[in-house]
N, C-alpha and C positions, 0 to 999 in steps of 0.2 A: 504493500500500500504506499502511496506517495502522500506525505504529510506536509502540508503547507501551513506555516504559522504566520498569521497576519496581525499587526499591531500598529497603532499610532501613538506617539509619545511626544512630550516636550523635549527641548534640547537637553534638559537635565534629567531625562528619563522617567517622567511621570506620565501615567495614563489618564489622570484626572487630578482635580484639586480637592480641597476639603469641604467645599460648599455643597449644599443640598442639590444644586442644579448640575446637570451633566456638563463638563467642560468640552467645548467644541474645539477639536484639535485640527481638523482639516475642512476643506470646503466642498462645494458641489462636485467639482472635477474629480476629486479623490473618492467621494462617495459613489460616483458612477463607476469608477475603476473597480472599487471593491464589489459593486453589484455584478460587474462582468466576471470577476473572479468567482463570486458565489455561483454564478450561472454555470461555471465550468467544473464544479466539483459534485461529488455524490452525496456528501454529508458535511455539515457544519457543526463544530463542537465548541461548547462553552462550559464554564463552571457555574455552580449554583450561585456564587457571589455575583457574577455578571448578570444572571437572570434576576436577581433581587435588585441590584444597583441600577442597571441599565434598562431592564425590561425590553430586551431586543426581540424583534419579530423574526429575524433570521430568514427572511424571504427574498426571493429575487424580485426587485421592484419593477424592472422593465418588462412591459407586456411583450415586446418583441423578443427579449431573451427567453422569457417563459414559453412563448410560442415555438421558439427554436428548439428548446429542450423537448417539448411534446412531439415536435416533428421528427426528432431523432430517437424517439422511443423511450424518453426519460419522463419521470414525473415532473410537473411544472416547477416544483421547488426541491432542493436537496433535503435529505433527511436531517432533522434537528436532533442534535445529541447534547445531553447535559450530564455532567458529573457532579455527584453529591455524596457526602458522607452522613447527611442528616435529612432534614425536611427540605421540601421545595414547594413553593406556592403554586397550586394548580390554577389560580386565577391570572397568572402572568401571561404576557403575549406569546411566550415560548409555546404554551399549550393552546391558547385561544385563537391565535392568528394562524391562518393557513390558506389553502390546504397543504399539509406536509406531514409525512410520517414523523413520529417523535419516539426517541429512545432515551431512557434515563438509566444511567449506571449508578446504582446506589442500593441501600438496604432493601431487602425483599418486602419489609413492612410498608414501603411506599405504594405497593400495589393496592393497598386498602384505600389510601387517600387519592391516588390518581385514577383508579379504575380504568375506564376505556380511553383516557386521554393520552396514554403513552404505554409503550412496552417497557417494563422495569426489568433490568438485568442485574443480578446481585454479583457484580464484579467491581473491584477497585484497583487492580493492577493494570497499568497502562498497556503493558504487552498483551495481556489477556483481552483487554478491551479492544485493541486494534485487531487482534486475531478474530474476535467475535464480529466486529464490523466487516472485516474482510469476508468472512463467511456469509454475510448478508448482502454481499455484492458491492461494498464500497471499495473503490479503487483509488479515489482521490478524496482526501479529507482536509478540510480547512479548519484550523484551530484559531478561534477569535478571542480567547482570553477567559478570565482576566489574568492578573499577575501570578497568582498561585498556579494556574493551569500552564501558563507560559513556562514558568520555572520547572514544573514537573516534566513537561515534554523535552525542554532543552537540556536539563540535567540528566535525563535518561538517555540522551542521544537519539531521540526518536523523530527528529525533524529532518526533512530533506531540503526544504526551502524556507527562508525567512524573508518576508516582505515587511519592511520596517519604514514607516512614514515618520519623519521628524518635522514637528511644527516649530516655527521660528520664534519661540518664546520660552521663558522659564517659568516654573511653578514655585519651586523653592519652599515647599511645605513638607516638613519631616514626616508627618503622619499621612500624607497623601499616598495613594496607591502607585506603586512603581511598576515599570515594565516587567522586571524580574525581581525576585527576592534573593537574599544570600543563599548560595548553594555551591556545591562542587560541580562545575560544568566541564564537560570533555573538550570544550573549545577554548584552547589556551594559546599562548604565544607560539608553542611548538605544534599546535594542531588548529590552525586558524580556519574560520569560515572563509569561503571564497566569495569575493565581491563580484557578482556577475553583471550588474547594471546599476546605473544611477539615472534618476530622471527628476526633473523639476515639475511639480504638479501644483499650479497656483503658486503660493508662497511657501510650499512645503517641498521636502526632498524625499523621494522614494529610493530606498536602498534595498537591493535584492541580493540576498546571500544564499549560497548553497553549501551543503555539508558533504562530507564523504559518502553519506548515504544517498545524496542526490547527484 
């Protein structure tokens, strides 16, 4: 399975600030680019923290892109995947916006609260989760965060491609969520990520890296 990790951050590495409102890191051009990437994958994965904080729909916005997926024999939206070690709110857009298949990897007890809203799979090991998704036909997986999930995938060496958008400002808040958390990463000065491309998108920079897996 090809794993593509996508994130937008400030120059100093923050995904958001500490205010109740979502920090806007990029503009319409980048949002359209992300929509095109979403349309190209089989599944989109986020953590329960992102479901709570951002309430993402995780759908392909463009009608033309949805139509192209259908014409090629795919569902109009990728599978939505969430990781959780506890509860997850069934009223969030992850579950209510669609149509899209939903899979939650978490405690089996979630089957009682989620019912028919999602398939619940009692797995928490990333390798086993990727193997299960592969068995369900997922060949390209997009990982959209948040920081804990980015850290898990990157520290486990399970990322093929990293698309990182850098916004031209600083956040500077110690308690704000960061792109990654402290961890032991396989990508060091002796085992660098490969910078494949750079692109200016509005006033942001898109950096595309690949790993030895990719």
